[in-house]
C-alpha distance (Angstrom), angle and dihedral (degrees) to the residues before:
residue distance angle dihedral
M1 . . .
A2 3.77 . .
S3 3.75 92.2 .
Q4 3.78 90.6 52.5
A5 3.81 91.0 49.2
F6 3.80 91.0 52.2
S7 3.74 90.9 45.9
R8 3.81 91.0 53.8
L9 3.81 90.7 46.8
G10 3.77 90.3 52.2
Q11 3.82 91.5 50.2
V12 3.82 90.5 49.3
G13 3.77 90.5 49.7
L14 3.74 92.4 50.1
G15 3.79 89.1 48.1
I16 3.75 92.5 51.2
A17 3.85 90.6 46.3
A18 3.80 89.7 50.5
V19 3.81 91.5 49.0
G20 3.79 90.9 46.3
G21 3.82 90.6 51.5
V22 3.80 91.6 50.5
V23 3.82 91.7 46.6
N24 3.79 90.9 48.2
S25 3.75 92.3 50.5
A26 3.77 89.7 52.4
L27 3.84 93.9 57.8
Y28 3.74 129.9 84.3
N29 3.84 133.4 177.2
V30 3.77 129.8 -133.1
D31 3.81 110.5 -156.4
A32 3.80 126.7 -143.5
G33 3.82 111.6 -71.8
H34 3.80 92.7 19.8
R35 3.78 134.0 103.0
A36 3.78 131.4 -163.3
I37 3.81 138.2 -149.4
I38 3.77 127.2 -167.3
F39 3.77 125.5 -125.3
D40 3.81 110.3 -155.6
R41 3.86 119.1 -161.6
F42 3.81 91.3 -140.8
M43 3.83 102.3 32.9
G44 3.81 102.4 30.3
V45 3.80 122.5 -139.9
K46 3.84 111.5 -3.4
Q47 3.74 117.2 -136.5
E48 3.79 92.7 -135.0
V49 3.86 115.3 107.9
I50 3.80 112.3 -149.5
G51 3.80 120.4 -146.8
E52 3.79 133.7 -147.1
G53 3.83 121.0 -50.6
T54 3.83 138.8 55.1
H55 3.85 118.2 -47.3
F56 3.76 139.1 175.3
F57 3.81 128.2 -116.6
I58 3.81 135.3 173.9
P59 3.81 109.3 -101.4
W60 3.80 116.5 -123.9
V61 3.83 91.7 4.2
Q62 3.81 96.0 59.3
K63 3.79 133.1 39.1
P64 3.80 124.8 -168.6
I65 3.82 115.7 -138.2
I66 3.87 113.6 -162.3
F67 3.79 123.7 -155.0
D68 3.82 126.5 -163.6
C69 3.84 105.1 -127.8
R70 3.80 96.5 -177.5
S71 3.84 121.5 110.0
R72 3.77 111.7 -90.0
P73 3.81 128.8 -172.1
R74 3.81 125.1 -123.9
N75 3.84 129.2 177.6
V76 3.82 116.7 -149.2
P77 3.84 116.3 -169.6
V78 3.78 117.5 -158.9
V79 3.78 133.3 -179.2
T80 3.80 111.8 -152.7
G81 3.78 141.9 147.9
S82 3.78 133.5 -101.7
K83 3.82 129.4 -133.5
D84 3.81 90.1 -93.2
L85 3.84 91.5 50.1
Q86 3.85 95.9 -103.3
N87 3.82 118.4 148.7
V88 3.83 110.8 -113.6
N89 3.83 126.1 -166.9
I90 3.83 109.9 -156.3
T91 3.76 129.1 177.8
L92 3.80 117.2 -165.3
R93 3.82 123.0 -161.8
I94 3.78 114.8 -152.8
L95 3.81 128.8 -171.4
F96 3.83 103.8 -158.2
R97 3.83 140.2 168.6
P98 3.80 133.6 173.0
V99 3.75 124.1 -102.2
P100 3.86 103.9 -107.5
Q101 3.84 95.1 -142.8
K102 3.83 90.2 53.5
L103 3.85 97.1 52.4
P104 3.83 94.0 106.7
Y105 3.83 89.6 52.0
I106 3.85 91.8 45.3
Y107 3.80 93.5 50.3
T108 3.82 92.7 44.9
T109 3.76 96.9 48.9
L110 3.84 104.5 26.1
G111 3.82 110.3 14.5
L112 3.80 129.9 -142.4
D113 3.84 93.2 -48.6
Y114 3.81 91.9 58.9
D115 3.78 92.8 136.9
E116 3.80 91.6 56.3
R117 3.77 91.2 50.7
V118 3.83 98.1 45.5
L119 3.78 114.8 24.8
P120 3.84 101.9 58.6
S121 3.77 93.7 48.3
I122 3.84 99.2 45.7
T123 3.84 91.0 41.0
N124 3.75 91.3 52.7
E125 3.78 93.4 48.7
I126 3.81 94.8 47.1
L127 3.76 95.9 46.2
K128 3.83 91.7 51.3
A129 3.81 91.3 47.1
V130 3.81 94.1 49.3
T131 3.86 100.3 41.0
A132 3.83 90.3 48.5
Q133 3.89 86.6 66.4
Y134 3.84 93.8 60.5
D135 3.80 134.2 54.5
A136 3.84 122.7 -129.9
G137 3.79 94.4 -93.4
E138 3.84 93.0 50.3
L139 3.75 91.6 49.6
I140 3.81 88.2 61.2
T141 3.76 101.4 37.5
Q142 3.84 95.7 38.8
R143 3.81 97.8 39.0
E144 3.80 93.7 134.1
V145 3.77 92.5 53.6
V146 3.81 90.7 47.8
S147 3.74 92.0 48.8
S148 3.82 92.1 49.0
K149 3.82 91.5 51.0
I150 3.80 92.3 49.4
S151 3.80 91.9 47.7
E152 3.78 92.7 50.3
D153 3.83 95.3 49.3
L154 3.82 94.0 42.3
R155 3.85 94.0 51.1
E156 3.80 89.4 51.3
R157 3.79 94.1 49.4
A158 3.81 94.8 42.6
G159 3.87 90.0 50.0
N160 3.79 89.0 61.6
F161 3.82 88.3 64.1
G162 3.78 96.1 44.5
I163 3.82 95.9 -100.5
I164 3.74 126.2 132.7
C165 3.86 119.0 -151.3
D166 3.80 107.2 -155.0
D167 3.82 95.3 -179.6
I168 3.85 133.9 9.9
S169 3.85 121.0 -175.7
L170 3.76 137.3 167.5
T171 3.84 104.3 -123.3
H172 3.86 99.4 170.2
L173 3.80 130.2 29.8
T174 3.84 120.5 166.2
F175 3.73 137.2 148.2
G176 3.84 134.8 -135.9
K177 3.78 124.3 -79.0
E178 3.83 93.0 -104.5
F179 3.84 91.6 57.0
T180 3.76 93.1 44.8
L181 3.83 90.4 50.8
A182 3.76 91.1 48.3
V183 3.76 91.3 51.5
E184 3.80 90.9 51.3
M185 3.82 92.7 48.7
K186 3.82 89.5 49.4
Q187 3.82 90.6 53.0
V188 3.80 90.7 49.0
A189 3.81 91.1 49.0
Q190 3.84 90.8 50.2
Q191 3.77 90.4 50.8
E192 3.79 91.5 49.8
A193 3.84 90.9 48.4
E194 3.82 89.6 49.6
R195 3.78 90.5 51.0
A196 3.83 92.3 48.3
R197 3.85 89.7 49.4
F198 3.83 88.7 52.5
M199 3.79 92.1 50.6
V200 3.79 90.5 50.1
E201 3.80 91.9 50.5
K202 3.86 89.4 47.5
A203 3.77 90.4 52.1
E204 3.85 91.3 48.6
Q205 3.81 90.3 51.5
Q206 3.83 91.8 48.1
K207 3.81 88.8 50.0
K208 3.77 91.6 51.1
A209 3.82 90.3 48.2
S210 3.79 91.3 50.9
I211 3.77 91.9 49.8
I212 3.77 91.2 49.1
S213 3.81 91.0 47.9
A214 3.85 91.3 49.1
E215 3.77 91.0 48.4
G216 3.82 88.7 50.9
D217 3.79 92.4 50.1
S218 3.81 90.3 48.0
Q219 3.78 91.0 49.9
A220 3.82 90.9 47.9
A221 3.85 90.8 50.3
K222 3.75 89.9 51.0
L223 3.76 91.7 51.6
L224 3.79 93.2 48.2
A225 3.83 90.4 48.5
K226 3.78 88.8 50.2
A227 3.85 91.5 48.3
F228 3.83 91.5 48.8
G229 3.79 90.1 49.1
E230 3.78 92.8 52.3
A231 3.86 100.3 37.9
G232 3.80 99.5 32.2
E233 3.83 114.4 -161.5
G234 3.80 93.3 -18.2
L235 3.77 93.6 89.6
V236 3.82 91.7 51.2
E237 3.78 91.3 49.7
L238 3.79 90.6 50.2
R239 3.80 91.6 52.4
R240 3.89 90.2 48.9
I241 3.82 91.7 52.2
E242 3.86 91.2 49.3
A243 3.81 90.8 49.8
A244 3.81 92.1 48.3
E245 3.80 90.6 51.3
D246 3.75 91.0 52.3
I247 3.78 93.6 48.5
S248 3.80 91.5 48.8
Y249 3.75 90.9 50.8
Q250 3.83 92.4 50.9
L251 3.83 91.9 47.1
A252 3.80 92.0 48.4
K253 3.82 89.3 57.8
S254 3.81 92.6 52.4
R255 3.86 115.6 103.2
N256 3.84 93.5 -141.6
I257 3.81 94.5 58.8
M258 3.79 118.0 59.0
Y259 3.84 97.4 168.7
L260 3.76 138.6 9.0
P261 3.82 112.0 -102.0
Q262 3.75 114.5 -117.7
G263 3.77 117.7 -108.6
Q264 3.84 94.8 15.6
Q265 3.79 119.7 116.5
T266 3.81 118.5 -127.8
L267 3.81 90.7 -156.8
L268 3.70 128.7 52.0
S269 3.72 113.5 -104.9
L270 3.71 108.1 -98.7
P271 3.79 121.4 -160.6
G272 3.78 113.8 -101.7
Q273 3.74 93.9 -138.3
């Protein structure tokens, strides 16, 4: 009797284990920030979008397909041309996520790698279309306007495929070597022109200073001539006496001369006329 009871218990345990295995194989989990859709072998992709949590499905008949609906970054580099035919290297950073209600459509038309199929192509097209409307200088000075236009067009195009773009930004914007060299040469030319302008202004100031100095000398000569005309030779004699006094003072300080020799002049004889 005991052996039969143990045998029945063993059979029941095996049955429970088998049922548990079947039940466990019919469960799947949807993590936070994810959504799931069901592919049915007989009905195809169901339109119902399943939220977070643990759910049942029919093994072999049904297959859960899980999507990550959190924002993810993607960098898309593009080489395009500006309005003035300059090569432009642009890198666009996009934060994107799928529209949860459109996951059945996305899986049916694009698949799990929908971002790889859609974002590079539409980003390339929009960047080329927008940058072609601006020349190289405007792309630098009006960067905010260009970025806003790109964001608006890209959000509209991505929405047609069931993709939401949470953030779009220009992270890299450079031009070709020829344009960069031309900008450097322009800066050097501007610096040379500024230096030449400074030299011209300096010469003008020196010219004005020379004119003022010459006018001063001319005015001084006129005043001296007037003084000579009014005072005659008296002014010249006064200057000679002042010069003689200065020379005598300097000779008196010299160690080699203790007195002034009698009869010798301390000032060269200057003509009276």
